[in-house]
C-alpha positions, -999 to +999 in steps of 0.1 A: +053+300-314+018+284-318-007+300-340-044+293-342-067+304-380-051+325-400-027+349-400-040+381-414-045+423-408-047+436-379-071+461-399-105+448-392-101+418-373-091+403-337-062+394-327-048+385-288-014+378-281-009+358-256+014+341-232+039+367-223+052+385-203+035+418-207+053+456-191+017+473-182+020+505-168+012+486-133+045+463-134+051+434-154+027+402-155+037+371-168+013+351-187-005+381-203-029+385-232-029+415-256-063+418-281-059+444-312-088+452-325-081+468-358-054+497-355-060+501-316-058+475-283-089+469-270-078+449-239-051+439-222-050+413-196-034+393-166-054+364-175-031+334-188-041+302-209-052+297-239-067+325-257-100+313-273-113+342-293-129+353-327-098+364-350-060+357-345-046+342-315-006+341-316+011+321-289+039+345-275+052+324-249+085+328-233+087+366-251+085+404-232+059+424-247+069+463-244+055+491-252+068+512-291+093+528-282+089+566-288+123+584-296+119+625-294+159+636-306+167+620-340+186+627-371+191+601-394+193+563-404+191+533-428+217+559-447+193+581-448+183+618-433+162+639-421+177+668-426+172+656-463+142+682-481+135+643-495+108+629-483+112+594-495+149+596-476+132+609-449+104+576-449+131+552-453+146+567-422+115+568-408+109+526-416+145+519-407+135+535-365+106+514-373+120+485-373+138+487-342+110+494-323+108+527-327+069+535-334+066+573-330+096+593-333+101+633-336+129+640-367+157+663-358+180+688-382+207+702-379+222+737-381+218+755-413+211+780-431+174+793-417+157+792-458+172+759-459+161+748-426+128+764-438+128+744-468+134+713-444+110+718-423+078+720-455+085+686-464+089+668-429+053+691-414+039+671-444+050+640-429+039+645-401+012+655-410+005+621-428+010+604-392+046+592-406+064+612-377+057+625-343+066+660-344+099+690-360+130+693-332+155+718-346+186+714-330+200+746-334+212+769-348+206+788-321+236+768-296+269+775-281+297+779-307+319+764-278+296+740-270+288+729-312+298+697-315+288+684-347+271+713-361+288+738-378+303+768-367+302+793-393+260+788-395+253+790-359+235+820-344+220+834-317+183+832-311+172+860-318+132+858-313+122+866-348+143+840-359+131+814-336+095+827-351+107+819-385+114+786-375+086+779-351+064+789-381+076+770-411+065+738-390+036+747-392+023+736-362+045+703-360+079+721-348+076+698-311+112+714-297+138+735-307+170+739-285+187+765-269+217+777-256+195+802-231+233+821-224+230+831-256+218+874-264+179+870-266+181+831-251+154+841-225+138+853-245+138+829-275+130+800-245+094+821-228+081+825-265+088+783-272+068+778-240+038+802-247+040+789-284+032+758-268+065+742-282+098+726-259+120+745-253+158+720-246+187+740-230+216+721-252+246+732-267+251+751-245+282+769-222+255+785-195+261+788-161+243+773-128+225+797-123+217+810-160+198+771-169+179+781-140+163+810-155+159+794-187+141+767-163+121+789-146+113+810-184+097+775-197+125+756-206+115+714-198+139+695-215+179+684-214+193+678-243+215+647-242+222+660-213+260+654-201+271+659-239+277+695-257+279+710-222+308+722-189+306+691-167+290+692-139+323+708-109+318+715-075+323+753-075+312+760-114+283+733-114+272+747-143+241+732-158+244+700-154+229+697-114+205+730-124+189+703-148+193+675-128+173+692-094+141+711-108+110+686-111+105+706-145+130+689-167+127+661-181+163+649-190+175+628-227+199+605-225+218+582-249+229+548-239+246+535-266+282+531-241+297+559-259+281+588-252+278+585-206+296+561-185+272+542-171+279+550-135+265+585-146+235+569-162+227+555-126+232+587-116+211+607-136+181+580-129+189+584-094+198+620-095+167+625-117+139+599-109+127+573-138+101+597-143+123+625-156+148+603-177+142+601-216+161+579-239+169+592-266+192+578-301+205+613-318+212+586-343+228+601-380+222+583-408+247+555-399+222+538-374+211+504-386+234+507-411+277+493-416+311+515-410+319+543-432+318+573-443+276+596-442+263+632-442+250+643-414+232+679-430+262+696-444+295+671-431+306+645-433+309+620-408+332+586-403+317+562-385+339+537-376+338+506-348+297+526-346+305+550-332+301+579-360+332+616-355+334+644-378+360+637-401+368+674-417+369+710-405+372+728-372+353+699-351+370+670-371+374+646-340+336+657-326+313+625-314+287+633-347+256+619-331+249+576-328+244+555-345+219+537-316+183+525-322+162+520-294+162+487-291+197+486-282+196+512-260+164+489-240+183+458-241+217+477-226+194+496-201+179+462-186+216+439-189+244+457-188+226+490-164+208+464-142+175+484-149+136+472-145+119+464-168+095+491-163+121+517-159+135+515-191+098+510-201+094+546-186+128+563-202+116+549-238+081+551-242+063+561-214+083+596-205+085+608-240+057+605-252+038+619-217+060+651-227+051+652-263+021+653-257+010+617-273+006+598-244-034+598-245-027+574-277+007+557-273+030+554-253+016+525-230+000+490-233-038+501-219-073+495-237-085+523-256-046+533-273-027+529-306-018+491-304+020+504-310+042+473-292+079+453-294+083+419-287+112+407-276+122+375-271+143+360-244+182+377-257+165+414-251+162+408-294+133+428-316+109+397-327+077+416-332+071+453-338+033+465-346+024+500-346-009+511-350-024+471-353-002+465-382+035+445-380+058+464-390+085+429-382+065+394-381+074+371-348+078+340-367+052+319-385+028+346-381 
């Protein structure tokens, strides 16, 4: 990668990234350029050629630039967990996923008692207010004991609206999402409470019927927590929650595209039925993301990672898949190579759709003038060659 003038921080300077394919909202353009001034994108152009401009110019010919990834459901990474209530450990998680292209992320908790979840929320809220995180997602404890997955059954509880409100209040305005099993006592009332409070109500870890799920959507639920996983399978006589969530245009469906949680044909069906505008790729990652096989904590439980697959190692849910070790760069690479998705659709699922759902699409999720300079540079093999977040290089391209 050729470079003109001295490379430096984008803060207070102008940096031009030229020659790459650029994934714009209108489609992928060849040989375009992105001009970054300070922390924001100043211009995105389809003009090729040799940029003659003040500041730093970086030749990225042969590369693809996509918007920074937005992960609305991630528990951990780099050996750490967002459930630790340790600010430094939480920052380690965030830094790990940033190196893999995730420039915005919502911290997901794991089922615990309400007081402990409140302590975790207090720490995470500080990180949201500092700009390190995009919000908090409470996944549990208001979920079905029949579909608890990697959540401790004895800590689960019905979604009493008073308890739901307690967690929302503990997050001090930073709660972005809460997963609810709507068939439980208090479920629909809690969905309405969340919707009224401006918190995304997500249907997941549920044993709900088709009709009960439709009732939850009518009450304000707008997300399917990792669709297909931790819910009844689609049946021809009892379609269950999957069909209700797929068919309703008000619902965005989360998908874990790691090759373990979903068969490729199922992922294809979800895109076909929901449409590319209603799919959000997530990691649901736990502490082993970005790490090697071994034993890791997941909330109060122990998880064994073998061949990159995380499973509960003990107790009544032993053997259950416990989140993933996925990073969103791998999800993108799989989407455009093995799944044969167009780059535009992969970008929607990894950036634009979750940013819109979280209400941060005015500043991130697409490569447009005026938005934060959040972007990922990918080489010809779709491996990360550079990551910029708010105009600062997290991963510097070679030679920069």
